[in-house]
C-alpha positions as CSV (number, residue, x, y, z in Angstrom):
1,M,-0.1,0.2,-0.2
2,D,1.6,3.3,-1.2
3,L,0.5,6.6,-0.3
4,K,-1.4,7.5,-3.5
5,S,-3.7,4.4,-2.4
6,I,-4.0,5.4,1.2
7,N,-4.8,8.9,0.4
8,T,-7.7,7.4,-2.5
9,E,-9.2,4.9,0.0
10,Y,-9.4,8.4,2.5
11,E,-11.1,10.3,0.1
12,N,-13.0,7.4,-0.8
13,I,-14.4,7.0,2.9
14,I,-15.0,10.7,3.5
15,L,-16.7,11.5,0.5
16,S,-18.9,8.4,-0.1
17,N,-23.2,8.2,1.4
18,Y,-21.9,5.9,4.9
19,S,-23.3,7.5,8.0
20,V,-20.9,8.9,10.5
21,D,-20.1,5.6,12.9
22,K,-19.6,3.3,9.1
23,K,-16.9,6.7,8.3
24,A,-15.6,6.1,11.7
25,Q,-14.7,2.3,11.2
26,L,-14.0,2.3,8.3
27,L,-11.2,5.6,9.0
28,A,-10.3,3.4,12.1
29,E,-9.4,0.5,9.8
30,L,-7.6,2.4,7.9
31,M,-5.1,4.2,10.4
32,S,-4.8,0.6,11.8
33,K,-4.1,0.0,8.2
34,I,-1.1,2.9,8.1
35,E,0.1,2.4,11.9
36,G,1.3,-1.1,10.3
37,Q,2.5,-0.7,7.3
38,F,4.7,2.3,8.3
39,S,5.6,1.3,11.6
40,I,3.4,4.3,13.5
41,P,3.5,4.0,17.0
42,M,-0.2,3.4,18.5
43,L,-1.6,6.8,20.1
44,K,-1.2,6.4,24.0
45,N,-4.9,7.7,24.6
């Protein structure tokens, strides 16, 4: 997964007609992918 595909997935989620809860779930999943791919530490709080 490269930054361009991450950005595309992000834009698709934000511009979708999903409910706020569904968007939050999908964005959380995307963030988990990014954290794993780029070794970003998880937030502590």
